[in-house]
All heavy atoms as TSV, in Angstrom:
chain	resi	resn	atom	element	x	y	z
A	1	LYS	N	N	102.912	-18.707	187.778
A	1	LYS	CA	C	101.896	-18.811	186.705
A	1	LYS	C	C	100.686	-19.251	187.432
A	1	LYS	O	O	100.410	-20.376	187.356
A	1	LYS	CB	C	102.338	-19.758	185.693
A	1	LYS	CG	C	103.627	-19.423	184.906
A	1	LYS	CD	C	104.101	-20.571	184.075
A	1	LYS	CE	C	105.275	-21.173	184.555
A	1	LYS	NZ	N	105.822	-22.172	183.757
A	2	ILE	N	N	99.878	-18.257	187.861
A	2	ILE	CA	C	98.734	-18.647	188.755
A	2	ILE	C	C	97.396	-18.214	188.222
A	2	ILE	O	O	96.478	-18.682	188.595
A	2	ILE	CB	C	99.152	-18.016	190.190
A	2	ILE	CG1	C	98.165	-18.683	191.201
A	2	ILE	CG2	C	98.917	-16.558	190.165
A	2	ILE	CD1	C	98.382	-18.557	192.609
A	3	VAL	N	N	97.430	-17.369	187.317
A	3	VAL	CA	C	96.147	-16.763	186.821
A	3	VAL	C	C	95.684	-17.571	185.811
A	3	VAL	O	O	96.189	-17.903	184.781
A	3	VAL	CB	C	96.460	-15.269	186.188
A	3	VAL	CG1	C	95.120	-14.698	185.738
A	3	VAL	CG2	C	97.054	-14.467	187.264
A	4	PRO	N	N	94.446	-18.182	185.905
A	4	PRO	CA	C	93.769	-19.061	184.883
A	4	PRO	C	C	93.343	-18.191	183.789
A	4	PRO	O	O	92.639	-17.111	184.066
A	4	PRO	CB	C	92.670	-19.682	185.656
A	4	PRO	CG	C	92.309	-18.803	186.836
A	4	PRO	CD	C	93.626	-18.043	187.176
A	5	THR	N	N	93.507	-18.529	182.601
A	5	THR	CA	C	93.149	-17.747	181.413
A	5	THR	C	C	92.998	-18.555	180.217
A	5	THR	O	O	93.825	-19.585	180.151
A	5	THR	CB	C	93.999	-16.570	181.226
A	5	THR	OG1	O	93.472	-15.696	180.192
A	5	THR	CG2	C	95.410	-16.869	180.888
A	6	LYS	N	N	92.285	-18.209	179.189
A	6	LYS	CA	C	92.238	-18.921	177.955
A	6	LYS	C	C	93.430	-18.353	177.139
A	6	LYS	O	O	94.066	-17.625	177.584
A	6	LYS	CB	C	90.976	-18.631	177.245
A	6	LYS	CG	C	89.682	-19.201	178.026
A	6	LYS	CD	C	88.421	-18.809	177.162
A	6	LYS	CE	C	87.210	-19.418	177.929
A	6	LYS	NZ	N	85.985	-19.056	177.328
A	7	ASP	N	N	93.564	-19.038	175.982
A	7	ASP	CA	C	94.631	-18.579	175.120
A	7	ASP	C	C	94.365	-17.069	174.723
A	7	ASP	O	O	93.386	-16.730	173.958
A	7	ASP	CB	C	94.670	-19.398	173.863
A	7	ASP	CG	C	95.880	-19.077	173.042
A	7	ASP	OD1	O	96.513	-17.946	173.102
A	7	ASP	OD2	O	96.190	-19.928	172.201
A	8	VAL	N	N	95.067	-16.082	175.207
A	8	VAL	CA	C	94.979	-14.707	174.897
A	8	VAL	C	C	95.291	-14.313	173.378
A	8	VAL	O	O	94.795	-13.290	172.954
A	8	VAL	CB	C	95.608	-13.775	175.921
A	8	VAL	CG1	C	95.128	-13.981	177.288
A	8	VAL	CG2	C	97.186	-13.991	175.910
A	9	ILE	N	N	96.131	-15.157	172.858
A	9	ILE	CA	C	96.490	-14.838	171.499
A	9	ILE	C	C	95.303	-15.077	170.683
A	9	ILE	O	O	95.056	-14.158	169.653
A	9	ILE	CB	C	97.758	-15.804	171.020
A	9	ILE	CG1	C	98.986	-15.433	171.825
A	9	ILE	CG2	C	98.015	-15.694	169.539
A	9	ILE	CD1	C	100.042	-16.401	171.512
A	10	ASP	N	N	94.505	-16.109	170.940
A	10	ASP	CA	C	93.358	-16.187	170.050
A	10	ASP	C	C	92.365	-15.040	170.163
A	10	ASP	O	O	91.636	-14.625	169.386
A	10	ASP	CB	C	92.634	-17.577	170.481
A	10	ASP	CG	C	93.218	-18.761	169.834
A	10	ASP	OD1	O	94.048	-18.643	168.884
A	10	ASP	OD2	O	92.951	-19.863	170.373
A	11	ALA	N	N	92.223	-14.567	171.415
A	11	ALA	CA	C	91.292	-13.355	171.705
A	11	ALA	C	C	91.825	-12.099	171.277
A	11	ALA	O	O	91.051	-11.198	170.915
A	11	ALA	CB	C	91.131	-13.222	173.135
A	12	ALA	N	N	93.352	-11.908	171.084
A	12	ALA	CA	C	93.751	-10.695	170.779
A	12	ALA	C	C	93.867	-10.455	169.197
A	12	ALA	O	O	93.898	-9.362	168.711
A	12	ALA	CB	C	95.110	-10.493	171.361
A	13	PHE	N	N	94.009	-11.667	168.418
A	13	PHE	CA	C	94.312	-11.464	167.099
A	13	PHE	C	C	93.358	-12.333	166.259
A	13	PHE	O	O	93.268	-13.415	166.425
A	13	PHE	CB	C	95.691	-12.032	166.727
A	13	PHE	CG	C	96.806	-11.114	167.494
A	13	PHE	CD1	C	97.394	-11.607	168.616
A	13	PHE	CD2	C	97.265	-9.977	166.852
A	13	PHE	CE1	C	98.234	-10.828	169.223
A	13	PHE	CE2	C	98.182	-9.230	167.467
A	13	PHE	CZ	C	98.768	-9.675	168.710
A	14	LYS	N	N	92.664	-11.859	165.317
A	14	LYS	CA	C	91.590	-12.520	164.559
A	14	LYS	C	C	92.282	-13.153	163.392
A	14	LYS	O	O	91.889	-14.248	162.933
A	14	LYS	CB	C	90.616	-11.458	163.934
A	14	LYS	CG	C	89.646	-10.940	164.963
A	14	LYS	CD	C	88.671	-9.979	164.312
A	14	LYS	CE	C	87.746	-9.363	165.343
A	14	LYS	NZ	N	86.866	-8.362	164.671
A	15	ASP	N	N	93.374	-12.581	162.811
A	15	ASP	CA	C	94.012	-13.009	161.564
A	15	ASP	C	C	94.937	-14.264	161.954
A	15	ASP	O	O	95.715	-14.283	162.764
A	15	ASP	CB	C	94.927	-11.944	161.100
A	15	ASP	CG	C	95.733	-12.462	159.809
A	15	ASP	OD1	O	95.631	-13.529	159.401
A	15	ASP	OD2	O	96.561	-11.648	159.363
A	16	PRO	N	N	94.628	-15.537	161.418
A	16	PRO	CA	C	95.346	-16.739	161.731
A	16	PRO	C	C	96.787	-16.635	161.489
A	16	PRO	O	O	97.650	-17.177	162.162
A	16	PRO	CB	C	94.658	-17.800	160.902
A	16	PRO	CG	C	93.389	-17.315	160.291
A	16	PRO	CD	C	93.456	-15.653	160.407
A	17	VAL	N	N	97.069	-15.839	160.478
A	17	VAL	CA	C	98.529	-15.679	160.102
A	17	VAL	C	C	99.346	-14.896	161.242
A	17	VAL	O	O	100.376	-15.315	161.577
A	17	VAL	CB	C	98.682	-14.958	158.694
A	17	VAL	CG1	C	100.241	-14.664	158.473
A	17	VAL	CG2	C	98.126	-15.854	157.584
A	18	LYS	N	N	98.672	-13.836	161.671
A	18	LYS	CA	C	99.177	-13.237	162.803
A	18	LYS	C	C	99.379	-14.031	164.032
A	18	LYS	O	O	100.324	-13.765	164.682
A	18	LYS	CB	C	98.422	-11.816	163.050
A	18	LYS	CG	C	98.995	-10.859	163.985
A	18	LYS	CD	C	100.202	-10.257	163.419
A	18	LYS	CE	C	100.661	-9.228	164.366
A	18	LYS	NZ	N	102.059	-8.681	163.843
A	19	ARG	N	N	98.299	-14.878	164.367
A	19	ARG	CA	C	98.413	-15.589	165.480
A	19	ARG	C	C	99.500	-16.618	165.410
A	19	ARG	O	O	100.304	-16.731	166.432
A	19	ARG	CB	C	97.142	-16.626	165.612
A	19	ARG	CG	C	96.004	-15.820	166.070
A	19	ARG	CD	C	94.712	-16.710	165.972
A	19	ARG	NE	N	93.507	-15.965	166.346
A	19	ARG	CZ	C	92.268	-16.489	166.216
A	19	ARG	NH1	N	92.141	-17.645	165.730
A	19	ARG	NH2	N	91.211	-15.849	166.513
A	20	GLU	N	N	99.711	-17.181	164.250
A	20	GLU	CA	C	100.897	-18.029	164.127
A	20	GLU	C	C	102.318	-17.405	164.324
A	20	GLU	O	O	103.208	-17.797	164.909
A	20	GLU	CB	C	100.842	-18.875	162.785
A	20	GLU	CG	C	100.067	-20.107	162.849
A	20	GLU	CD	C	100.441	-20.931	163.961
A	20	GLU	OE1	O	101.528	-21.422	164.153
A	20	GLU	OE2	O	99.652	-21.213	164.799
A	21	GLU	N	N	102.370	-16.096	163.737
A	21	GLU	CA	C	103.475	-15.242	163.882
A	21	GLU	C	C	103.896	-14.873	165.338
A	21	GLU	O	O	104.905	-15.098	165.800
A	21	GLU	CB	C	103.237	-14.014	163.112
A	21	GLU	CG	C	104.472	-13.032	163.038
A	21	GLU	CD	C	104.062	-11.762	162.185
A	21	GLU	OE1	O	103.563	-11.924	161.166
A	21	GLU	OE2	O	104.403	-10.656	162.738
A	22	ILE	N	N	102.806	-14.663	166.024
A	22	ILE	CA	C	102.998	-14.314	167.546
A	22	ILE	C	C	103.395	-15.673	168.277
A	22	ILE	O	O	104.400	-15.600	169.039
A	22	ILE	CB	C	101.809	-13.906	168.096
A	22	ILE	CG1	C	101.365	-12.457	167.515
A	22	ILE	CG2	C	101.978	-13.736	169.617
A	22	ILE	CD1	C	102.290	-11.464	167.574
A	23	ARG	N	N	102.703	-16.837	167.905
A	23	ARG	CA	C	103.109	-18.034	168.534
A	23	ARG	C	C	104.459	-18.552	168.367
A	23	ARG	O	O	105.174	-19.088	169.161
A	23	ARG	CB	C	102.145	-19.143	168.166
A	23	ARG	CG	C	100.820	-18.945	168.901
A	23	ARG	CD	C	99.895	-20.224	168.764
A	23	ARG	NE	N	98.703	-19.918	169.614
A	23	ARG	CZ	C	97.516	-19.649	168.999
A	23	ARG	NH1	N	97.361	-19.327	167.692
A	23	ARG	NH2	N	96.488	-19.462	169.761
A	24	ASN	N	N	104.972	-18.240	167.191
A	24	ASN	CA	C	106.400	-18.654	166.800
A	24	ASN	C	C	107.462	-17.646	167.254
A	24	ASN	O	O	108.667	-17.958	166.983
A	24	ASN	CB	C	106.486	-18.876	165.246
A	24	ASN	CG	C	105.493	-20.059	164.823
A	24	ASN	OD1	O	105.480	-20.981	165.465
A	24	ASN	ND2	N	105.071	-19.931	163.624
A	25	ASN	N	N	107.068	-16.469	167.745
A	25	ASN	CA	C	108.096	-15.628	168.225
A	25	ASN	C	C	108.444	-15.892	169.704
A	25	ASN	O	O	107.724	-15.878	170.496
A	25	ASN	CB	C	107.428	-14.178	168.213
A	25	ASN	CG	C	108.387	-13.110	168.526
A	25	ASN	OD1	O	109.453	-13.245	169.136
A	25	ASN	ND2	N	108.141	-11.911	168.060
A	26	LYS	N	N	109.782	-16.406	169.692
A	26	LYS	CA	C	110.367	-16.871	171.006
A	26	LYS	C	C	110.495	-15.713	171.910
A	26	LYS	O	O	110.809	-16.057	173.159
A	26	LYS	CB	C	111.731	-17.621	170.819
A	26	LYS	CG	C	111.477	-18.802	169.840
A	26	LYS	CD	C	110.464	-19.736	170.342
A	26	LYS	CE	C	110.242	-20.959	169.501
A	26	LYS	NZ	N	109.127	-21.745	169.735
A	27	LEU	N	N	110.516	-14.388	171.544
A	27	LEU	CA	C	110.657	-13.282	172.442
A	27	LEU	C	C	109.381	-12.910	173.192
A	27	LEU	O	O	109.427	-12.064	174.017
A	27	LEU	CB	C	111.175	-12.092	171.708
A	27	LEU	CG	C	112.590	-12.277	171.020
A	27	LEU	CD1	C	112.970	-10.990	170.347
A	27	LEU	CD2	C	113.592	-12.575	172.024
A	28	ILE	N	N	108.316	-13.483	172.773
A	28	ILE	CA	C	106.986	-13.272	173.406
A	28	ILE	C	C	106.569	-14.257	174.288
A	28	ILE	O	O	106.538	-15.374	174.137
A	28	ILE	CB	C	105.812	-13.049	172.265
A	28	ILE	CG1	C	106.245	-11.840	171.336
A	28	ILE	CG2	C	104.447	-12.861	172.956
A	28	ILE	CD1	C	105.186	-11.719	170.251
A	29	TYR	N	N	106.346	-13.837	175.565
A	29	TYR	CA	C	105.877	-14.713	176.720
A	29	TYR	C	C	104.560	-15.518	176.230
A	29	TYR	O	O	103.603	-14.841	175.987
A	29	TYR	CB	C	105.677	-13.970	178.006
A	29	TYR	CG	C	105.429	-14.872	179.193
A	29	TYR	CD1	C	106.258	-15.636	179.805
A	29	TYR	CD2	C	104.159	-14.767	179.728
A	29	TYR	CE1	C	105.979	-16.439	180.781
A	29	TYR	CE2	C	103.821	-15.550	180.817
A	29	TYR	CZ	C	104.850	-16.425	181.406
A	29	TYR	OH	O	104.457	-17.181	182.517
A	30	GLN	N	N	104.572	-16.775	176.321
A	30	GLN	CA	C	103.584	-17.584	175.784
A	30	GLN	C	C	102.656	-18.201	176.864
A	30	GLN	O	O	101.633	-18.823	176.660
A	30	GLN	CB	C	104.058	-18.707	174.887
A	30	GLN	CG	C	104.855	-18.192	173.735
A	30	GLN	CD	C	104.061	-17.701	172.664
A	30	GLN	OE1	O	102.949	-18.053	172.300
A	30	GLN	NE2	N	104.687	-16.698	171.834
A	31	ASP	N	N	103.200	-18.138	178.066
A	31	ASP	CA	C	102.465	-18.836	179.095
A	31	ASP	C	C	101.434	-18.201	179.882
A	31	ASP	O	O	101.159	-16.963	179.548
A	31	ASP	CB	C	103.496	-19.451	180.274
A	31	ASP	CG	C	103.129	-20.710	180.754
A	31	ASP	OD1	O	102.003	-21.136	180.842
A	31	ASP	OD2	O	104.129	-21.446	181.224
A	32	LYS	N	N	100.807	-18.761	180.914
A	32	LYS	CA	C	99.704	-17.958	181.688
A	32	LYS	C	C	100.287	-16.816	182.342
A	32	LYS	O	O	101.468	-16.763	182.723
A	32	LYS	CB	C	99.039	-18.888	182.662
A	32	LYS	CG	C	98.358	-20.020	182.007
A	32	LYS	CD	C	97.705	-20.776	183.085
A	32	LYS	CE	C	96.688	-21.818	182.513
A	32	LYS	NZ	N	96.061	-22.808	183.474
A	33	PRO	N	N	99.656	-15.697	182.532
A	33	PRO	CA	C	100.093	-14.518	183.269
A	33	PRO	C	C	100.476	-14.913	184.710
A	33	PRO	O	O	99.884	-15.734	185.324
A	33	PRO	CB	C	98.955	-13.527	183.328
A	33	PRO	CG	C	98.037	-14.065	182.166
A	33	PRO	CD	C	98.208	-15.459	182.130
A	34	ARG	N	N	101.513	-14.261	185.187
A	34	ARG	CA	C	102.010	-14.433	186.527
A	34	ARG	C	C	101.100	-13.590	187.541
A	34	ARG	O	O	100.570	-12.646	187.085
A	34	ARG	CB	C	103.409	-14.117	186.527
A	34	ARG	CG	C	104.265	-15.133	185.781
A	34	ARG	CD	C	105.732	-14.928	186.011
A	34	ARG	NE	N	106.585	-15.810	185.082
A	34	ARG	CZ	C	106.931	-16.951	185.488
A	34	ARG	NH1	N	106.636	-17.459	186.737
A	34	ARG	NH2	N	107.530	-17.881	184.825
A	35	LEU	N	N	101.159	-13.935	188.626
A	35	LEU	CA	C	100.353	-13.251	189.715
A	35	LEU	C	C	100.690	-11.815	189.761
A	35	LEU	O	O	99.844	-10.901	189.723
A	35	LEU	CB	C	100.448	-13.890	191.124
A	35	LEU	CG	C	99.701	-13.184	192.239
A	35	LEU	CD1	C	98.156	-13.275	191.896
A	35	LEU	CD2	C	99.856	-13.891	193.536
A	36	LYS	N	N	101.926	-11.424	189.767
A	36	LYS	CA	C	102.268	-10.116	189.882
A	36	LYS	C	C	101.912	-9.218	188.563
A	36	LYS	O	O	101.473	-8.104	188.805
A	36	LYS	CB	C	103.896	-9.965	190.007
A	36	LYS	CG	C	104.484	-8.506	190.180
A	36	LYS	CD	C	103.986	-7.817	191.449
A	36	LYS	CE	C	104.631	-6.553	191.484
A	36	LYS	NZ	N	104.202	-5.807	192.606
A	37	THR	N	N	101.980	-9.867	187.435
A	37	THR	CA	C	101.416	-9.222	186.396
A	37	THR	C	C	99.983	-9.014	186.333
A	37	THR	O	O	99.487	-7.812	186.061
A	37	THR	CB	C	101.719	-10.084	185.034
A	37	THR	OG1	O	103.056	-10.326	184.889
A	37	THR	CG2	C	101.101	-9.331	183.649
A	38	ALA	N	N	99.244	-9.838	186.968
A	38	ALA	CA	C	97.823	-9.750	187.099
A	38	ALA	C	C	97.426	-8.555	187.971
A	38	ALA	O	O	96.673	-7.847	187.776
A	38	ALA	CB	C	97.123	-11.027	187.376
A	39	LEU	N	N	98.281	-8.567	189.026
A	39	LEU	CA	C	98.036	-7.626	190.134
A	39	LEU	C	C	98.239	-6.177	189.569
A	39	LEU	O	O	97.512	-5.325	189.830
A	39	LEU	CB	C	98.996	-7.863	191.273
A	39	LEU	CG	C	98.885	-6.873	192.426
A	39	LEU	CD1	C	97.565	-6.620	193.105
A	39	LEU	CD2	C	100.041	-7.116	193.533
A	40	GLU	N	N	99.404	-6.026	188.760
A	40	GLU	CA	C	99.674	-4.705	188.194
A	40	GLU	C	C	98.618	-4.330	187.247
A	40	GLU	O	O	98.307	-3.049	187.124
A	40	GLU	CB	C	101.034	-4.656	187.590
A	40	GLU	CG	C	102.165	-4.813	188.582
A	40	GLU	CD	C	102.147	-3.686	189.540
A	40	GLU	OE1	O	101.874	-2.493	189.379
A	40	GLU	OE2	O	102.402	-4.012	190.827
A	41	MET	N	N	98.104	-5.250	186.488
A	41	MET	CA	C	97.012	-4.941	185.514
A	41	MET	C	C	95.813	-4.376	186.269
A	41	MET	O	O	95.062	-3.391	185.880
A	41	MET	CB	C	96.808	-6.087	184.616
A	41	MET	CG	C	97.735	-6.362	183.682
A	41	MET	SD	S	97.560	-7.981	182.726
A	41	MET	CE	C	96.120	-7.393	181.694
A	42	LEU	N	N	95.390	-5.022	187.395
A	42	LEU	CA	C	94.340	-4.716	188.223
A	42	LEU	C	C	94.614	-3.314	188.865
A	42	LEU	O	O	93.614	-2.378	188.849
A	42	LEU	CB	C	94.135	-5.766	189.334
A	42	LEU	CG	C	92.940	-5.341	190.301
A	42	LEU	CD1	C	91.632	-5.269	189.740
A	42	LEU	CD2	C	92.973	-6.460	191.413
A	43	ARG	N	N	95.760	-3.026	189.401
A	43	ARG	CA	C	96.028	-1.876	190.048
A	43	ARG	C	C	95.944	-0.731	188.972
A	43	ARG	O	O	95.378	0.437	189.148
A	43	ARG	CB	C	97.406	-1.844	190.806
A	43	ARG	CG	C	97.382	-2.671	191.802
A	43	ARG	CD	C	98.657	-2.709	192.487
A	43	ARG	NE	N	99.688	-1.908	192.074
A	43	ARG	CZ	C	100.746	-1.376	192.817
A	43	ARG	NH1	N	100.880	-1.668	194.085
A	43	ARG	NH2	N	101.613	-0.537	192.422
A	44	THR	N	N	96.483	-0.955	187.775
A	44	THR	CA	C	96.464	0.110	186.660
A	44	THR	C	C	94.898	0.367	186.379
A	44	THR	O	O	94.625	1.564	186.159
A	44	THR	CB	C	97.068	-0.438	185.429
A	44	THR	OG1	O	98.511	-0.601	185.829
A	44	THR	CG2	C	97.083	0.583	184.331
A	45	SER	N	N	94.159	-0.702	186.101
A	45	SER	CA	C	92.670	-0.428	185.839
A	45	SER	C	C	92.068	0.394	186.912
A	45	SER	O	O	91.264	1.229	186.598
A	45	SER	CB	C	92.031	-1.798	185.629
A	45	SER	OG	O	92.567	-2.506	184.523
A	46	MET	N	N	92.229	0.071	188.119
A	46	MET	CA	C	91.566	0.810	189.224
A	46	MET	C	C	92.105	2.192	189.266
A	46	MET	O	O	91.180	3.086	189.482
A	46	MET	CB	C	91.959	0.065	190.536
A	46	MET	CG	C	91.186	-1.325	190.700
A	46	MET	SD	S	91.760	-2.285	192.154
A	46	MET	CE	C	91.145	-1.323	193.428
A	47	ASN	N	N	93.258	2.488	188.972
A	47	ASN	CA	C	93.889	3.863	188.889
A	47	ASN	C	C	93.204	4.668	187.794
A	47	ASN	O	O	92.803	5.759	187.937
A	47	ASN	CB	C	95.293	3.800	188.815
A	47	ASN	CG	C	95.883	5.169	188.825
A	47	ASN	OD1	O	96.156	5.727	187.695
A	47	ASN	ND2	N	96.132	5.796	189.901
A	48	LEU	N	N	93.083	4.091	186.674
A	48	LEU	CA	C	92.484	4.650	185.506
A	48	LEU	C	C	91.129	4.990	185.928
A	48	LEU	O	O	90.519	6.098	185.550
A	48	LEU	CB	C	92.532	3.745	184.272
A	48	LEU	CG	C	93.849	3.712	183.577
A	48	LEU	CD1	C	93.776	2.624	182.425
A	48	LEU	CD2	C	94.217	5.076	182.876
A	49	GLU	N	N	90.351	4.027	186.458
A	49	GLU	CA	C	88.869	4.301	186.935
A	49	GLU	C	C	88.813	5.441	187.884
A	49	GLU	O	O	87.912	6.327	187.692
A	49	GLU	CB	C	88.352	2.965	187.414
A	49	GLU	CG	C	86.885	3.094	187.788
A	49	GLU	CD	C	86.261	1.856	188.235
A	49	GLU	OE1	O	86.873	0.666	187.944
A	49	GLU	OE2	O	85.235	1.849	188.911
A	50	ASP	N	N	89.719	5.524	188.805
A	50	ASP	CA	C	89.647	6.591	189.839
A	50	ASP	C	C	90.114	7.945	189.373
A	50	ASP	O	O	89.626	8.879	189.835
A	50	ASP	CB	C	90.558	6.276	191.100
A	50	ASP	CG	C	90.095	5.060	191.776
A	50	ASP	OD1	O	88.900	4.672	191.612
A	50	ASP	OD2	O	90.937	4.374	192.465
A	51	THR	N	N	91.003	8.013	188.163
A	51	THR	CA	C	91.405	9.284	187.805
A	51	THR	C	C	90.793	9.702	186.411
A	51	THR	O	O	91.272	10.735	185.984
A	51	THR	CB	C	92.987	9.281	187.671
A	51	THR	OG1	O	93.281	8.288	186.893
A	51	THR	CG2	C	93.536	9.055	189.056
A	52	LEU	N	N	90.017	9.001	185.875
A	52	LEU	CA	C	89.412	9.205	184.471
A	52	LEU	C	C	88.741	10.589	184.449
A	52	LEU	O	O	88.722	11.320	183.481
A	52	LEU	CB	C	88.465	8.268	184.134
A	52	LEU	CG	C	88.019	8.083	182.656
A	52	LEU	CD1	C	89.261	7.986	181.709
A	52	LEU	CD2	C	87.048	6.968	182.327
A	53	HIS	N	N	88.110	10.997	185.553
A	53	HIS	CA	C	87.466	12.300	185.641
A	53	HIS	C	C	88.371	13.524	185.399
A	53	HIS	O	O	88.032	14.598	185.168
A	53	HIS	CB	C	86.682	12.546	186.960
A	53	HIS	CG	C	87.543	12.570	188.082
A	53	HIS	ND1	N	88.102	11.332	188.720
A	53	HIS	CD2	C	88.037	13.691	188.779
A	53	HIS	CE1	C	88.952	11.900	189.677
A	53	HIS	NE2	N	88.876	13.144	189.824
A	54	GLU	N	N	89.636	13.189	185.598
A	54	GLU	CA	C	90.727	14.309	185.522
A	54	GLU	C	C	91.120	14.547	184.068
A	54	GLU	O	O	91.665	15.534	183.676
A	54	GLU	CB	C	91.932	13.971	186.259
A	54	GLU	CG	C	91.873	13.816	187.702
A	54	GLU	CD	C	92.976	13.308	188.402
A	54	GLU	OE1	O	94.078	13.347	187.938
A	54	GLU	OE2	O	92.972	12.932	189.642
A	55	ILE	N	N	90.706	13.734	183.111
A	55	ILE	CA	C	90.959	13.974	181.724
A	55	ILE	C	C	90.088	15.225	181.270
A	55	ILE	O	O	88.964	15.189	181.310
A	55	ILE	CB	C	90.702	12.767	180.802
A	55	ILE	CG1	C	91.761	11.612	181.280
A	55	ILE	CG2	C	90.986	13.097	179.336
A	55	ILE	CD1	C	91.520	10.390	180.654
A	56	THR	N	N	90.752	16.257	180.595
A	56	THR	CA	C	90.016	17.282	180.068
A	56	THR	C	C	90.123	17.466	178.560
A	56	THR	O	O	89.415	18.238	178.060
A	56	THR	CB	C	90.596	18.583	180.664
A	56	THR	OG1	O	92.066	18.586	180.290
A	56	THR	CG2	C	90.555	18.710	182.182
A	57	LEU	N	N	90.811	16.549	177.832
A	57	LEU	CA	C	90.840	16.619	176.506
A	57	LEU	C	C	89.859	15.569	175.935
A	57	LEU	O	O	89.686	14.495	176.559
A	57	LEU	CB	C	92.173	16.355	175.930
A	57	LEU	CG	C	93.320	17.283	176.366
A	57	LEU	CD1	C	94.628	16.732	175.936
A	57	LEU	CD2	C	93.186	18.695	175.764
A	58	PRO	N	N	89.290	15.844	174.812
A	58	PRO	CA	C	88.371	14.794	174.185
A	58	PRO	C	C	89.321	13.589	173.716
A	58	PRO	O	O	90.420	13.726	173.241
A	58	PRO	CB	C	87.708	15.563	173.095
A	58	PRO	CG	C	88.347	16.808	172.975
A	58	PRO	CD	C	89.369	17.030	173.935
A	59	PHE	N	N	88.713	12.538	173.919
A	59	PHE	CA	C	89.287	11.275	173.346
A	59	PHE	C	C	88.267	10.232	172.895
A	59	PHE	O	O	87.067	10.381	173.383
A	59	PHE	CB	C	90.313	10.681	174.367
A	59	PHE	CG	C	89.533	10.152	175.562
A	59	PHE	CD1	C	89.407	8.710	175.743
A	59	PHE	CD2	C	89.298	10.890	176.564
A	59	PHE	CE1	C	88.759	8.175	176.784
A	59	PHE	CE2	C	88.704	10.361	177.853
A	59	PHE	CZ	C	88.485	9.023	177.869
A	60	PHE	N	N	88.644	9.365	172.202
A	60	PHE	CA	C	87.617	8.336	171.460
A	60	PHE	C	C	88.206	6.932	172.002
A	60	PHE	O	O	89.272	6.571	171.744
A	60	PHE	CB	C	87.840	8.510	170.092
A	60	PHE	CG	C	86.880	7.613	169.259
A	60	PHE	CD1	C	85.425	7.773	169.302
A	60	PHE	CD2	C	87.301	6.639	168.487
A	60	PHE	CE1	C	84.640	6.885	168.735
A	60	PHE	CE2	C	86.537	5.767	167.705
A	60	PHE	CZ	C	85.157	5.978	167.854
A	61	VAL	N	N	87.165	6.309	172.506
A	61	VAL	CA	C	87.516	4.751	172.946
A	61	VAL	C	C	86.569	4.022	172.030
A	61	VAL	O	O	85.335	4.112	171.787
A	61	VAL	CB	C	87.053	4.561	174.441
A	61	VAL	CG1	C	87.280	3.151	174.727
A	61	VAL	CG2	C	87.988	5.327	175.160
A	62	LEU	N	N	87.118	2.945	171.463
A	62	LEU	CA	C	86.544	2.026	170.480
A	62	LEU	C	C	86.657	0.750	170.998
A	62	LEU	O	O	87.781	0.159	171.222
A	62	LEU	CB	C	87.088	2.229	168.980
A	62	LEU	CG	C	86.454	1.371	167.911
A	62	LEU	CD1	C	85.044	1.826	167.783
A	62	LEU	CD2	C	87.242	1.643	166.640
A	63	HIS	N	N	85.510	-0.031	170.952
A	63	HIS	CA	C	85.474	-1.501	171.519
A	63	HIS	C	C	84.607	-2.149	170.504
A	63	HIS	O	O	83.379	-1.914	170.358
A	63	HIS	CB	C	84.902	-1.576	172.831
A	63	HIS	CG	C	85.040	-2.790	173.546
A	63	HIS	ND1	N	84.519	-3.910	173.033
A	63	HIS	CD2	C	85.813	-3.211	174.757
A	63	HIS	CE1	C	84.854	-4.917	173.843
A	63	HIS	NE2	N	85.665	-4.494	174.852
A	64	GLY	N	N	85.110	-3.137	169.706
A	64	GLY	CA	C	84.380	-3.752	168.736
A	64	GLY	C	C	83.500	-4.889	169.418
A	64	GLY	O	O	83.610	-5.281	170.505
A	65	GLU	N	N	82.331	-5.206	168.706
A	65	GLU	CA	C	81.427	-6.105	169.092
A	65	GLU	C	C	82.087	-7.608	169.344
A	65	GLU	O	O	81.609	-8.403	170.061
A	65	GLU	CB	C	80.249	-6.221	168.013
A	65	GLU	CG	C	79.311	-5.077	168.141
A	65	GLU	CD	C	78.181	-5.273	167.240
A	65	GLU	OE1	O	78.010	-6.324	166.670
A	65	GLU	OE2	O	77.578	-4.232	166.956
A	66	ALA	N	N	83.093	-7.939	168.598
A	66	ALA	CA	C	83.661	-9.154	168.630
A	66	ALA	C	C	84.644	-9.263	169.647
A	66	ALA	O	O	85.211	-10.365	170.024
A	66	ALA	CB	C	84.244	-9.645	167.320
A	67	ASP	N	N	85.044	-8.143	170.286
A	67	ASP	CA	C	86.023	-8.066	171.435
A	67	ASP	C	C	85.453	-8.661	172.600
A	67	ASP	O	O	84.356	-8.767	172.968
A	67	ASP	CB	C	86.406	-6.581	171.860
A	67	ASP	CG	C	87.239	-6.011	170.796
A	67	ASP	OD1	O	87.619	-6.585	169.866
A	67	ASP	OD2	O	87.204	-4.660	170.816
A	68	THR	N	N	86.514	-9.622	173.366
A	68	THR	CA	C	85.941	-10.218	174.480
A	68	THR	C	C	86.691	-9.670	175.730
A	68	THR	O	O	87.781	-9.007	175.650
A	68	THR	CB	C	86.515	-11.851	174.525
A	68	THR	OG1	O	87.874	-11.870	174.200
A	68	THR	CG2	C	85.748	-12.504	173.401
């Protein structure tokens, strides 16, 4: 548990009811991300960036103004 981060549940869910539902679910990991998880997320992001030009079908990416 080495990656410093804020509460990702607050950032991921706007609905307070959904936040509580997620926090109360014992099957969902609640702690800080582990180093290996962070490394894999970084590697995946870098791979997507490197291969995005290979996509030939149209697709739509939506990012809301309130997203962090």
